[in-house]
N, C-alpha and C positions, 0 to 999 in steps of 0.2 A: 551584319556583323555575326561573326560564333565568339561562341565563347572555348576560349581550350583549358581543357583537364590535365594537371598530368599530377606524377605523386611528389609528392613532393619533399623526399627522399632523394630517393632513384632519380630523380626528373626523368621517368618513361614518359611519354603524350602517350594520353588512356580514352581520348578522344573530345572532338567537338561537337556546339549541339549553335546551332541556327536556333539565335532567339530572335529573331522578330518575330513580334509579337504578340510573345509572354511575357507574361507577365512576373515581378522578383518577387509576385510567394510561389507562380506553378512551378516556376526556379527553383524553390526553397531558400530562396535568399531573404525571404519578409523573415527566418528563427530563427536567424542568425544575432547575436550581438552588434553593439558595434566594435566590441573591441575583436571581436570572431571576425570580422569585416573582411579587418585591417589585416587580421594576418592569412584566411582565406583568399580571397580576393585582389589581385594584384592587377597592373595596367603594366608591359613590357613595350621599352622603346619604343613601340610600336605602335601604341596605342591602346592594343591590341587587348579583354580580358581576358585575365588566367586564373583558375580557380583548381589549389592549389588542394589534393586531398591524400590519401594516400591510396596506393594499388594492395594487392594480393595478398603481392608475397615480401614487401615493407610490412604487411598487419599480422604475416604468420612470426616473422622476423619477431616486430616489435614485442608480438604472442610466449613468444619463446620461452626469448633473452629480453624480455623487459627495460633493460639497463643499460641494451642497450643504445637509445634515447637519450640521453645522456654523449652519445658521441658525434660525431661533427656527423658523418655516414653510418647509415648498418652496416655498408658490406666492409668497409677499413675498416 
């Protein structure tokens, strides 16, 4: 099964990785606290694992305008 990566703000699909044979340590998931895991790694209604990260565009917006993190969407 593949793990899908998407931006937590704009929901853009960033890529996927086939995790057969990969350990949580190789994926870096072992470095997350239980709270971070709950926030970052989710399952959609089809059971697909989704990792919510920040794309470069949204990262640039947050660096330039940190107050936008308080809004429901960075761009609206």
